N, C-alpha and C positions, 0 to 999 in steps of 0.2 A: 504494500500500500504506500503510495507516495506521501511524503511529509507535507504539512501545510504549505511550506515554501515551494515545493515542487509542483503543486496543483496547477498554478498559472503556467508553468513551463510546459506541462503535459498538454494543457488545452491549446497553447500557442503552437506547439510543434505538431501534434497529432490531430487536433480539432475536437469539437464537441462530440461528434459521433463516436470516436474511439474512447472518449472518456465516459460516456453514458451507456455504451453497449454492454448489456449483461451477458449475452450469449452470442459470441462471434463464432463463425465456422473456422475450423483449422485452416491456416493459410500462412503464406510467406510473401511479403510485399517489399518492394524496394522503393525508398524515398530518397532520391539523390544518392548520398553516400551512406545511408542508414537502412538496415534491414529491420522489418517489423514482423514478428511471428506470433501466432496464436496456436497453442497446442491443446489437445483434448486428452484428458486422462482416460485410459482405456481399461485399466485394471488397478485395483487398490488392494494391498495386502495389509491386514490389521496386524499390529505388533503387540506382543504380550506386555511390553513396557517401553517407555521412552528412554532413549540413551542420548548422550551428548556427543554424538559423532557427526 
């Protein structure tokens, strides 16, 4: 999650659509010299306990 100071930068760089989108499809897009990617989790493995690794 962006910090409060990064919110304005995110809106300025990516636009309101990227900031407000709840469910984007998986994709890879190029914006000038920046790559923007969205991944979808396909499998989750529950752990017995949390570790600090």
